[in-house]
N, C-alpha and C positions, 0 to 999 in steps of 0.2 A: 151654639157657637163653640163651647168647649169640645164638643164631639167633633166638629169640623176641624178644629185646631189639632186635636189628638190624631185624627185621620191624616192630616197633612204631615204632622211630625212623624207618624208611623210610616207613611209612604216615603218620606225623605230618608228615614233610616234604612228602609228596605232597599231603596235605590242606592244609597251609599254603600250598603253591604254588598250589593250586586257588583257595583263598580270595583270595590276592593277585591272581591273574588275574581273578577275578570283580570284585574291587574296582577294578582298573585299567579294566576294560571299563565298569563302571557310572560311574566317574568321567569317562571319556571321553564317554559318552552324556550325562551331566549337563552337561559342558562344551559339547558341541555343541548341546544343547538351550538352554543359556543364551545361546550365540552366536546361535542362531536367534531366541530370544525378544527379544534386544537388537536384532537386525536387523529383526524384525517391528515392534518398538516404534518404531525410528527411521523405518521406512517409514510407519507410521501418523502419526507426528509430521510427516513431510515431506508426506504427503498432505493433512494438515489446514492446512498453511501457506497463508495467504491469498494470493491473487494480486490485483494491482491494477495499473492503468496509471498511469504518471507523467504529469505535466501536459504535457510536450512530446511524449509519445506520442499524446496526445489533440489538442493544439494545435500544429500544425506550422507551419513557415515559409511553406509554400504557403497555409495557411489565413490567416495574418497578411497575406500579400500581397493576398488578396481584399479585405481591409478597409483596409489602410494603403498599398497600392500596391507597385510593384516595388522601392522603396527600403527596404522594411521590413527591420529587422535586430533581432537579439536571440536569445533562446533560453532555456535553463534558467538559473535563478538559484540560487545556492548558499546562500542564507539560509534553509535549510529547518530546521524544528524538529520532526523526527520523534521519536517516543517508542516505548516498548514497545507502546502501544495504538494509535498512529496513524502512518501513513506520509504525510508531508507533502512535496509537491513543487510547484514553481511554474515558470511559463514566461511570459516577458514579451517583447513586441516593441514597437518604436517606429518612427516614420518617420525615415529618415536624411536630415537636412537638409544634410549635407555637413560638411566640417571647419571649425572655428572659427565656426560659426553659433550664436548664442545660442538657447537654448530659449525658444520663445514659447508663448503660450497657444493658438495655432492648431495647434501640433503635437499629434498624437494618439498614443496608446499603447493597447495591448491586452494583457491578462494573464489567466491562469488559475491559480488555486491549487487544489490537490486535497488533501483530507484523507481518506485512505482508511483505514478501520478495520482493525486487525490482530486485535483481540479484541472480546469483547462489551462491555467498558468503552469501547472506541473507538466502537462502534455507539451506545451510550447517549450519549456525549459529542456526537456529530454530531446525533443526534435531538433532544437538549436544545436545540440551537441553533435548531431549528425549532419548538420548543415553549416551555417556560418561560423560556429565555434569549434568545428572539427579541426584537430591539429593539421597543419599544412603537410607534415611528413607522414600522415596516416596512409596506410595501405588498404585499399578497398578489399573486402572479402565477400565472396558470393556464397549463397546457400544457407545463410543463417538469418532468420527473421526478416524484417522489412528492409533493414540496412545493417551493414556490419563493416568494421574496419579494425585493423591491427595497429596498435601503437607500440612500436619497438622500444621506444625510450622507457616506457613503464612495463613492458612485457605483458600487455593486456589486449585481449580480444573484446571489443565493444560491440554489443548487439542491441539493436532497437527492434522490439517485437511488441505489437499492440500498444504502442506508446510507452512501454516500460523499457528502461535502459538497464541492461545487464553487463557487468564488467567481470570478465573471467580471467584468471591467471593460473598457470600451472607450469611447474618446472623448478629449476634451481631457485634458491632463496634470493639471489641477486637478480633483480628485474631485467637488466640488460643481457643476462645469460639465457633468458627464456626464448623459445622460438614459437612462431605461429603454429607449426606442426604439432608441438607438444600441447599447446593450449587448445587446439582443435580437438584433441582427444577428449578433453573435458567438455567442450561444447557439444560433441557428438553424444555424450552420455546425457547431458542436461536439456538439450534443445526441445525435446518432446514434452518436457515438464514446464517449460517457460510459458 
């Protein structure tokens, strides 16, 4: 009887040990599977991350010198208003008239502001600026991107290309003194990089 009891207890211990081993193995597989699923999810999120060019990656100092001359200076500006839906960057250049020289209306500047969408809401926001939110006095311009218009009030050429909104200005410091023809010179230099 002692022997039968010992065998029964031994068998129960062996069964308990086997169950414990099986549970540990399954738990390990579940943990590895969860790790793999998390890694796959992170990879998918990373793959879907939008890529976009910043304004100064499109509009370089060499480009500015074509318009403003060898004394052009400037670069990225820090007054960007990026959000969860839009990546906003700007790049501005001006003629360097030297130290202590007052800014006159004959000085010129050139700038590019880029509103690149990060989400579908960002896409819609940019597209609305070329649809229902486009200024009433905007002059349509052909040959640039998917849609373009000139806003004489601000002296800006607005271009929508691949859901990204580009705002270009070139000419005198005073916006109302700029012309579409001047700003098209800048657009012609940059359009292939947009």
